[in-house]
OpenMM code with the backbone's topology and positions (N, CA, C; nanometers):
from openmm import Vec3, app, unit

residues = "UNK UNK UNK UNK UNK UNK UNK UNK UNK UNK UNK UNK UNK UNK UNK UNK UNK UNK UNK UNK UNK UNK UNK UNK UNK UNK UNK UNK UNK UNK UNK UNK UNK UNK UNK UNK UNK UNK UNK UNK UNK UNK UNK UNK UNK UNK UNK UNK UNK UNK UNK UNK UNK UNK UNK UNK UNK UNK UNK UNK UNK UNK UNK UNK UNK UNK UNK UNK UNK UNK UNK UNK UNK UNK UNK UNK UNK UNK UNK UNK UNK UNK UNK UNK UNK UNK UNK UNK UNK UNK UNK UNK UNK UNK UNK UNK UNK UNK UNK UNK UNK UNK UNK UNK UNK UNK UNK UNK UNK UNK UNK UNK UNK UNK UNK UNK UNK UNK UNK UNK UNK UNK UNK UNK UNK UNK UNK UNK UNK UNK UNK UNK UNK UNK UNK".split()
positions = [
    Vec3(-0.7627, 2.3218, 1.8531),
    Vec3(-0.8655, 2.2322, 1.7954),
    Vec3(-0.8054, 2.1584, 1.6704),
    Vec3(-0.7439, 2.2397, 1.5874),
    Vec3(-0.6997, 2.1813, 1.4675),
    Vec3(-0.5997, 2.0798, 1.4909),
    Vec3(-0.5063, 2.1044, 1.6058),
    Vec3(-0.4022, 2.0161, 1.6172),
    Vec3(-0.4527, 1.8749, 1.6786),
    Vec3(-0.5642, 1.8961, 1.7632),
    Vec3(-0.6336, 1.7641, 1.8161),
    Vec3(-0.6908, 1.7004, 1.6976),
    Vec3(-0.7576, 1.7566, 1.5902),
    Vec3(-0.8041, 1.6868, 1.4757),
    Vec3(-0.7088, 1.6329, 1.4034),
    Vec3(-0.5897, 1.6885, 1.3801),
    Vec3(-0.4773, 1.6338, 1.3159),
    Vec3(-0.4173, 1.5081, 1.3761),
    Vec3(-0.4213, 1.5193, 1.5129),
    Vec3(-0.3607, 1.3939, 1.5924),
    Vec3(-0.4513, 1.2901, 1.5616),
    Vec3(-0.5830, 1.3088, 1.5858),
    Vec3(-0.6638, 1.1944, 1.5526),
    Vec3(-0.6765, 1.1381, 1.4205),
    Vec3(-0.6546, 1.2318, 1.3247),
    Vec3(-0.6475, 1.1808, 1.1791),
    Vec3(-0.5179, 1.1027, 1.1569),
    Vec3(-0.4183, 1.1471, 1.2147),
    Vec3(-0.2819, 1.0818, 1.2152),
    Vec3(-0.2948, 0.9359, 1.2612),
    Vec3(-0.3510, 0.9331, 1.3961),
    Vec3(-0.3704, 0.8071, 1.4634),
    Vec3(-0.4446, 0.7100, 1.3769),
    Vec3(-0.5616, 0.7730, 1.3200),
    Vec3(-0.6507, 0.6846, 1.2453),
    Vec3(-0.5688, 0.6318, 1.1204),
    Vec3(-0.4611, 0.7084, 1.0493),
    Vec3(-0.3939, 0.6704, 0.9422),
    Vec3(-0.3150, 0.5530, 0.9802),
    Vec3(-0.2396, 0.5681, 1.1089),
    Vec3(-0.1558, 0.4600, 1.1487),
    Vec3(-0.2316, 0.3271, 1.1833),
    Vec3(-0.3368, 0.3463, 1.2483),
    Vec3(-0.4097, 0.2300, 1.3009),
    Vec3(-0.4887, 0.1525, 1.1814),
    Vec3(-0.5274, 0.2286, 1.0744),
    Vec3(-0.5897, 0.1670, 0.9673),
    Vec3(-0.4945, 0.1003, 0.8722),
    Vec3(-0.3700, 0.1456, 0.8740),
    Vec3(-0.2750, 0.0872, 0.7715),
    Vec3(-0.2473, 0.1785, 0.6611),
    Vec3(-0.3227, 0.2834, 0.6443),
    Vec3(-0.3040, 0.3896, 0.5388),
    Vec3(-0.1668, 0.4397, 0.5347),
    Vec3(-0.0961, 0.4423, 0.6473),
    Vec3(0.0423, 0.4892, 0.6532),
    Vec3(0.1494, 0.3941, 0.6281),
    Vec3(0.1010, 0.2711, 0.5900),
    Vec3(0.1931, 0.1651, 0.5668),
    Vec3(0.2111, 0.1477, 0.4021),
    Vec3(0.3030, 0.1861, 0.3388),
    Vec3(0.3163, 0.1871, 0.1965),
    Vec3(0.2916, 0.0488, 0.1478),
    Vec3(0.3416, -0.0553, 0.2095),
    Vec3(0.3206, -0.1930, 0.1750),
    Vec3(0.1701, -0.2428, 0.1623),
    Vec3(0.1071, -0.1959, 0.2565),
    Vec3(-0.0510, -0.2247, 0.2601),
    Vec3(-0.1124, -0.1486, 0.1462),
    Vec3(-0.0795, -0.0352, 0.1326),
    Vec3(-0.1353, 0.0623, 0.0253),
    Vec3(-0.1179, -0.0129, -0.1105),
    Vec3(0.0004, -0.0443, -0.1404),
    Vec3(0.0571, -0.1025, -0.2680),
    Vec3(-0.0264, -0.2379, -0.2911),
    Vec3(-0.0276, -0.3123, -0.1665),
    Vec3(-0.1094, -0.4363, -0.2022),
    Vec3(-0.2530, -0.4084, -0.2256),
    Vec3(-0.3035, -0.2938, -0.1752),
    Vec3(-0.4489, -0.2845, -0.2093),
    Vec3(-0.4511, -0.2298, -0.3482),
    Vec3(-0.3632, -0.1661, -0.3919),
    Vec3(-0.3812, -0.1123, -0.5365),
    Vec3(-0.3290, -0.2266, -0.6415),
    Vec3(-0.2790, -0.3305, -0.6112),
    Vec3(-0.2301, -0.4331, -0.6898),
    Vec3(-0.3441, -0.5335, -0.7224),
    Vec3(-0.4408, -0.4852, -0.8137),
    Vec3(-0.5479, -0.5725, -0.8338),
    Vec3(-0.5104, -0.7068, -0.9166),
    Vec3(-0.3982, -0.6931, -0.9777),
    Vec3(-0.3779, -0.8180, -1.0651),
    Vec3(-0.2929, -0.9115, -1.0012),
    Vec3(-0.2294, -0.8726, -0.8757),
    Vec3(-0.1436, -0.9639, -0.7945),
    Vec3(-0.2217, -1.0043, -0.6801),
    Vec3(-0.1359, -1.0037, -0.5510),
    Vec3(-0.1941, -1.0378, -0.4329),
    Vec3(-0.2761, -0.9230, -0.3624),
    Vec3(-0.4009, -0.9003, -0.4170),
    Vec3(-0.4793, -0.7914, -0.3784),
    Vec3(-0.5065, -0.8107, -0.2186),
    Vec3(-0.5026, -0.6950, -0.1456),
    Vec3(-0.5314, -0.6831, -0.0108),
    Vec3(-0.6476, -0.5928, 0.0058),
    Vec3(-0.7697, -0.6366, 0.0081),
    Vec3(-0.8837, -0.5434, 0.0197),
    Vec3(-0.9179, -0.4677, 0.1528),
    Vec3(-0.8361, -0.4851, 0.2543),
    Vec3(-0.8563, -0.4245, 0.3770),
    Vec3(-0.8874, -0.2776, 0.3726),
    Vec3(-0.7983, -0.2055, 0.2908),
    Vec3(-0.8252, -0.0544, 0.2775),
    Vec3(-0.9694, -0.0162, 0.2352),
    Vec3(-1.0226, -0.1021, 0.1655),
    Vec3(-1.1464, -0.0732, 0.1007),
    Vec3(-1.2456, -0.0563, 0.2259),
    Vec3(-1.2383, -0.1528, 0.3205),
    Vec3(-1.3249, -0.1398, 0.4454),
    Vec3(-1.2905, -0.0200, 0.5293),
    Vec3(-1.1622, 0.0322, 0.5273),
    Vec3(-1.1324, 0.1535, 0.5848),
    Vec3(-1.1980, 0.2742, 0.5188),
    Vec3(-1.1899, 0.2672, 0.3942),
    Vec3(-1.2510, 0.3935, 0.3259),
    Vec3(-1.4048, 0.3865, 0.3363),
    Vec3(-1.4566, 0.2565, 0.3276),
    Vec3(-1.6192, 0.2514, 0.3506),
    Vec3(-1.6351, 0.2995, 0.4859),
    Vec3(-1.5712, 0.2536, 0.5854),
    Vec3(-1.5941, 0.3033, 0.7210),
    Vec3(-1.5868, 0.4512, 0.7379),
    Vec3(-1.4857, 0.5004, 0.6822),
    Vec3(-1.4613, 0.6623, 0.6956),
    Vec3(-1.5817, 0.7315, 0.6217),
    Vec3(-1.6118, 0.6925, 0.5136),
    Vec3(-1.7112, 0.7620, 0.4340),
    Vec3(-1.8441, 0.7487, 0.5050),
    Vec3(-1.8807, 0.6198, 0.5604),
    Vec3(-1.9994, 0.5943, 0.6342),
    Vec3(-2.0129, 0.6779, 0.7709),
    Vec3(-1.8951, 0.7048, 0.8185),
    Vec3(-1.8796, 0.7587, 0.9450),
    Vec3(-1.9007, 0.9321, 0.9332),
    Vec3(-1.8599, 0.9746, 0.8116),
    Vec3(-1.8503, 1.1089, 0.7828),
    Vec3(-1.9830, 1.1644, 0.7223),
    Vec3(-2.0614, 1.0789, 0.6532),
    Vec3(-2.1728, 1.1329, 0.5787),
    Vec3(-2.2582, 1.2142, 0.6551),
    Vec3(-2.3134, 1.1515, 0.7673),
    Vec3(-2.4154, 1.2378, 0.8447),
    Vec3(-2.3613, 1.3776, 0.9054),
    Vec3(-2.2527, 1.3598, 0.9742),
    Vec3(-2.2002, 1.4798, 1.0284),
    Vec3(-2.1671, 1.5828, 0.9337),
    Vec3(-2.1208, 1.5601, 0.8197),
    Vec3(-2.0991, 1.6431, 0.7139),
    Vec3(-2.2067, 1.6991, 0.6598),
    Vec3(-2.3133, 1.6255, 0.6337),
    Vec3(-2.4432, 1.6714, 0.5823),
    Vec3(-2.5121, 1.7799, 0.6908),
    Vec3(-2.4921, 1.7499, 0.8162),
    Vec3(-2.5535, 1.8352, 0.9197),
    Vec3(-2.4729, 1.9711, 0.9305),
    Vec3(-2.3421, 1.9671, 0.9225),
    Vec3(-2.2546, 2.0792, 0.9217),
    Vec3(-2.2897, 2.1679, 0.7883),
    Vec3(-2.3040, 2.1052, 0.6861),
    Vec3(-2.3101, 2.1835, 0.5626),
    Vec3(-2.4518, 2.2534, 0.5700),
    Vec3(-2.5540, 2.1870, 0.6225),
    Vec3(-2.6925, 2.2374, 0.6291),
    Vec3(-2.6759, 2.3606, 0.7466),
    Vec3(-2.6007, 2.3370, 0.8476),
    Vec3(-2.5810, 2.4269, 0.9475),
    Vec3(-2.5035, 2.5640, 0.9094),
    Vec3(-2.4053, 2.5368, 0.8179),
    Vec3(-2.3332, 2.6448, 0.7591),
    Vec3(-2.2040, 2.7023, 0.8398),
    Vec3(-2.1938, 2.6437, 0.9594),
    Vec3(-2.0866, 2.6850, 1.0536),
    Vec3(-2.0256, 2.5390, 1.1100),
    Vec3(-1.9100, 2.5577, 1.1578),
    Vec3(-1.8568, 2.4420, 1.2384),
    Vec3(-1.9173, 2.4419, 1.3893),
    Vec3(-1.8790, 2.3351, 1.4485),
    Vec3(-1.9405, 2.3216, 1.5920),
    Vec3(-1.8979, 2.4536, 1.6830),
    Vec3(-1.7748, 2.5054, 1.6439),
    Vec3(-1.7176, 2.6169, 1.7058),
    Vec3(-1.7668, 2.7543, 1.6500),
    Vec3(-1.8721, 2.7492, 1.5572),
    Vec3(-1.9294, 2.8593, 1.4899),
    Vec3(-1.8279, 2.9242, 1.4020),
    Vec3(-1.7317, 2.8521, 1.3334),
    Vec3(-1.6357, 2.9037, 1.2394),
    Vec3(-1.6864, 2.8800, 1.1109),
    Vec3(-1.6703, 2.9636, 1.0186),
    Vec3(-1.7111, 2.9512, 0.8698),
    Vec3(-1.6590, 2.8216, 0.8107),
    Vec3(-1.7319, 2.7583, 0.7406),
    Vec3(-1.6984, 2.6319, 0.6592),
    Vec3(-1.6616, 2.6772, 0.5276),
    Vec3(-1.5347, 2.6399, 0.4907),
    Vec3(-1.4760, 2.6601, 0.3630),
    Vec3(-1.4856, 2.5282, 0.2744),
    Vec3(-1.6004, 2.5255, 0.2052),
    Vec3(-1.6192, 2.4059, 0.1340),
    Vec3(-1.6018, 2.4296, -0.0178),
    Vec3(-1.5368, 2.3297, -0.0801),
    Vec3(-1.5072, 2.3403, -0.2250),
    Vec3(-1.6460, 2.3466, -0.2900),
    Vec3(-1.6500, 2.4323, -0.4201),
    Vec3(-1.7715, 2.4424, -0.5059),
    Vec3(-1.7505, 2.3425, -0.6259),
    Vec3(-1.8405, 2.2869, -0.6760),
    Vec3(-1.8351, 2.2049, -0.7972),
    Vec3(-1.7749, 2.2848, -0.8986),
    Vec3(-1.6732, 2.2177, -0.9757),
    Vec3(-1.6143, 2.2926, -1.0920),
    Vec3(-1.6100, 2.1792, -1.2056),
    Vec3(-1.5953, 2.2423, -1.3334),
    Vec3(-1.5980, 2.1688, -1.4450),
    Vec3(-1.4782, 2.0629, -1.4445),
    Vec3(-1.4950, 1.9561, -1.5095),
    Vec3(-1.3853, 1.8710, -1.5146),
    Vec3(-1.3018, 1.9078, -1.6305),
    Vec3(-1.1705, 1.9363, -1.6231),
    Vec3(-1.0915, 2.0047, -1.7235),
    Vec3(-0.9562, 1.9346, -1.7300),
    Vec3(-0.8738, 1.9636, -1.7989),
    Vec3(-0.7368, 1.8783, -1.8217),
    Vec3(-0.6543, 1.9083, -1.6965),
    Vec3(-0.6638, 2.0175, -1.6389),
    Vec3(-0.5756, 2.0346, -1.5067),
    Vec3(-0.6270, 1.9319, -1.3912),
    Vec3(-0.7468, 1.9105, -1.3707),
    Vec3(-0.8208, 1.8165, -1.2824),
    Vec3(-0.7715, 1.6786, -1.3458),
    Vec3(-0.7930, 1.6329, -1.4452),
    Vec3(-0.7464, 1.5053, -1.5019),
    Vec3(-0.6053, 1.4910, -1.4868),
    Vec3(-0.5165, 1.5660, -1.5178),
    Vec3(-0.3671, 1.5539, -1.5171),
    Vec3(-0.3340, 1.5466, -1.3662),
    Vec3(-0.3903, 1.6297, -1.2793),
    Vec3(-0.3740, 1.6282, -1.1364),
    Vec3(-0.3951, 1.5011, -1.0846),
    Vec3(-0.5212, 1.4348, -1.1126),
    Vec3(-0.5660, 1.3087, -1.0722),
    Vec3(-0.4793, 1.2018, -1.1093),
    Vec3(-0.4305, 1.1997, -1.2449),
    Vec3(-0.3512, 1.0972, -1.2961),
    Vec3(-0.2087, 1.0999, -1.2189),
    Vec3(-0.1544, 1.2233, -1.1954),
    Vec3(-0.0188, 1.2365, -1.1271),
    Vec3(-0.0454, 1.1825, -0.9922),
    Vec3(-0.1444, 1.2214, -0.9205),
    Vec3(-0.1756, 1.1619, -0.7836),
    Vec3(-0.1733, 1.0198, -0.7898),
    Vec3(-0.2595, 0.9684, -0.8734),
    Vec3(-0.2708, 0.8154, -0.8828),
    Vec3(-0.1392, 0.7459, -0.9163),
    Vec3(-0.0585, 0.8026, -0.9985),
    Vec3(0.0524, 0.7366, -1.0224),
    Vec3(0.1520, 0.7485, -0.9081),
    Vec3(0.1654, 0.8618, -0.8532),
    Vec3(0.2550, 0.8715, -0.7353),
    Vec3(0.2169, 0.7883, -0.6202),
    Vec3(0.0861, 0.7714, -0.5981),
    Vec3(0.0344, 0.6891, -0.4849),
    Vec3(0.0577, 0.5378, -0.5049),
    Vec3(0.0371, 0.5047, -0.6336),
    Vec3(0.0636, 0.3558, -0.6781),
    Vec3(0.2237, 0.3210, -0.6779),
    Vec3(0.3032, 0.4144, -0.7058),
    Vec3(0.4283, 0.3929, -0.7171),
    Vec3(0.5125, 0.3920, -0.5897),
    Vec3(0.4630, 0.4836, -0.4988),
    Vec3(0.5296, 0.5033, -0.3674),
    Vec3(0.4463, 0.4334, -0.2495),
    Vec3(0.3102, 0.4182, -0.2760),
    Vec3(0.2235, 0.3715, -0.1625),
    Vec3(0.1871, 0.4833, -0.0607),
    Vec3(0.2280, 0.6150, -0.0819),
    Vec3(0.2253, 0.7117, 0.0021),
    Vec3(0.1419, 0.8295, -0.0633),
    Vec3(0.0488, 0.8884, 0.0144),
    Vec3(-0.0271, 0.9957, -0.0346),
    Vec3(0.0062, 1.1302, 0.0545),
    Vec3(-0.0451, 1.2293, 0.0448),
    Vec3(-0.0030, 1.3553, 0.1203),
    Vec3(-0.0419, 1.3349, 0.2886),
    Vec3(-0.1454, 1.2878, 0.3219),
    Vec3(-0.1707, 1.2798, 0.4715),
    Vec3(-0.0849, 1.1852, 0.5357),
    Vec3(-0.0801, 1.0562, 0.4898),
    Vec3(0.0159, 0.9607, 0.5411),
    Vec3(0.1668, 1.0078, 0.5362),
    Vec3(0.2033, 1.0786, 0.4354),
    Vec3(0.3419, 1.1333, 0.4179),
    Vec3(0.3725, 1.2123, 0.5381),
    Vec3(0.2870, 1.3106, 0.5966),
    Vec3(0.3158, 1.3877, 0.7071),
    Vec3(0.3313, 1.2931, 0.8442),
    Vec3(0.2470, 1.1913, 0.8312),
    Vec3(0.2497, 1.1015, 0.9489),
    Vec3(0.3770, 1.0278, 0.9496),
    Vec3(0.4290, 0.9868, 0.8275),
    Vec3(0.5427, 0.9127, 0.8131),
    Vec3(0.6755, 0.9946, 0.8428),
    Vec3(0.6572, 1.1226, 0.8515),
    Vec3(0.7776, 1.1904, 0.8722),
    Vec3(0.8340, 1.1626, 1.0180),
    Vec3(0.7301, 1.1220, 1.0960),
    Vec3(0.7780, 1.0907, 1.2410),
    Vec3(0.8350, 0.9494, 1.2545),
    Vec3(0.7914, 0.8570, 1.1443),
    Vec3(0.8375, 0.7289, 1.1532),
    Vec3(0.9333, 0.6719, 1.0756),
    Vec3(0.9263, 0.7076, 0.9453),
    Vec3(1.0112, 0.6668, 0.8402),
    Vec3(1.0663, 0.7903, 0.7705),
    Vec3(1.1381, 0.8729, 0.8393),
    Vec3(1.1734, 1.0131, 0.8005),
    Vec3(1.2444, 1.0169, 0.6636),
    Vec3(1.3220, 0.9337, 0.6201),
    Vec3(1.4087, 0.9308, 0.4963),
    Vec3(1.3105, 0.9106, 0.3727),
    Vec3(1.2253, 0.8197, 0.3673),
    Vec3(1.1341, 0.7998, 0.2585),
    Vec3(1.0242, 0.9000, 0.2545),
    Vec3(0.9614, 0.9372, 0.3683),
    Vec3(0.8639, 1.0253, 0.3772),
    Vec3(0.9127, 1.1763, 0.3487),
    Vec3(1.0526, 1.1986, 0.3760),
    Vec3(1.0994, 1.3275, 0.3449),
    Vec3(1.1094, 1.3509, 0.1911),
    Vec3(1.1616, 1.2440, 0.1281),
    Vec3(1.1852, 1.2487, -0.0232),
    Vec3(1.0449, 1.2584, -0.0829),
    Vec3(0.9461, 1.1936, -0.0309),
    Vec3(0.8011, 1.2120, -0.1020),
    Vec3(0.7623, 1.3686, -0.0659),
    Vec3(0.7611, 1.4054, 0.0561),
    Vec3(0.7232, 1.5409, 0.0894),
    Vec3(0.8034, 1.6455, 0.0032),
    Vec3(0.9204, 1.6286, -0.0071),
    Vec3(0.9990, 1.7280, -0.0887),
    Vec3(0.9425, 1.7237, -0.2354),
    Vec3(0.9304, 1.6047, -0.2811),
    Vec3(0.8886, 1.6005, -0.4234),
    Vec3(0.7408, 1.6585, -0.4326),
    Vec3(0.6634, 1.6452, -0.3328),
    Vec3(0.5319, 1.6984, -0.3367),
    Vec3(0.5364, 1.8490, -0.3365),
    Vec3(0.6310, 1.9072, -0.2449),
    Vec3(0.6460, 2.0590, -0.2364),
    Vec3(0.6880, 2.1126, -0.3636),
    Vec3(0.7817, 2.0474, -0.4333),
    Vec3(0.8412, 2.1048, -0.5523),
    Vec3(0.7186, 2.1061, -0.6629),
    Vec3(0.6289, 1.9928, -0.6678),
    Vec3(0.5217, 1.9836, -0.7495),
    Vec3(0.4201, 2.0926, -0.7298),
    Vec3(0.3948, 2.1284, -0.5973),
    Vec3(0.3073, 2.2390, -0.5665),
    Vec3(0.3535, 2.3590, -0.6041),
    Vec3(0.4984, 2.3899, -0.5751),
    Vec3(0.5444, 2.5148, -0.6229),
    Vec3(0.5423, 2.5272, -0.7711),
    Vec3(0.5716, 2.4159, -0.8474),
    Vec3(0.5770, 2.4237, -1.0017),
    Vec3(0.4211, 2.4641, -1.0429),
    Vec3(0.3415, 2.3971, -1.0008),
    Vec3(0.1983, 2.4270, -1.0450),
    Vec3(0.1626, 2.5679, -1.0091),
    Vec3(0.1985, 2.6132, -0.8847),
    Vec3(0.1616, 2.7449, -0.8477),
    Vec3(0.2306, 2.8390, -0.9265),
    Vec3(0.3600, 2.8230, -0.9638),
    Vec3(0.4394, 2.9233, -1.0402),
    Vec3(0.4029, 2.9230, -1.1883),
    Vec3(0.3630, 2.8150, -1.2395),
    Vec3(0.3362, 2.7983, -1.3853),
    Vec3(0.2046, 2.7928, -1.4436),
    Vec3(0.1166, 2.7477, -1.3292),
    Vec3(-0.0214, 2.7227, -1.3620),
    Vec3(-0.1042, 2.7891, -1.2646),
    Vec3(-0.1075, 2.9156, -1.2453),
    Vec3(-0.1812, 2.9783, -1.1319),
    Vec3(-0.3171, 2.9463, -1.1185),
    Vec3(-0.3715, 2.9528, -1.0219),
    Vec3(-0.5075, 2.9106, -0.9812),
    Vec3(-0.6049, 3.0110, -1.0439),
    Vec3(-0.7162, 2.9542, -1.0931),
    Vec3(-0.8144, 3.0403, -1.1574),
    Vec3(-0.9526, 2.9808, -1.1084),
    Vec3(-1.0364, 3.0587, -1.0785),
    Vec3(-1.1722, 3.0213, -1.0295),
    Vec3(-1.2567, 3.0139, -1.1505),
    Vec3(-1.3068, 2.8902, -1.1652),
    Vec3(-1.4012, 2.8610, -1.2780),
    Vec3(-1.5075, 2.7667, -1.2287),
] * unit.nanometer
topology = app.Topology()
chain = topology.addChain("A")
for resn in residues:
    res = topology.addResidue(resn, chain)
    for name in ("N", "CA", "C"):
        topology.addAtom(name, app.Element.getBySymbol(name[0]), res)
């Protein structure tokens, strides 16, 4: 089931343009030749997910009766702000974020491999020097 969901997610990223760094960078370029097409992708994705997510949250289990692992609200702290800033800088600089990076490994392996390698190094460094704490 997870593989099928991953395949559908990957196809959605490809069809929507989210896996095309040029489209993403044009979307983020508000001062230049802004391309608003990804805003419609995001609105459509959120609109499509709201009702099923609310129903599953109320139910407490997935459709296959597996436990849902949902994040709990946390305080906004420097770790969240720093991580968000790094994510935004990386996304704006490369036009790639983690989901599309995995999809791009099969299409544009060299650029995606550099991104994924840098992402894995970042994950390792955070895990090594800033261990997770539940707050």
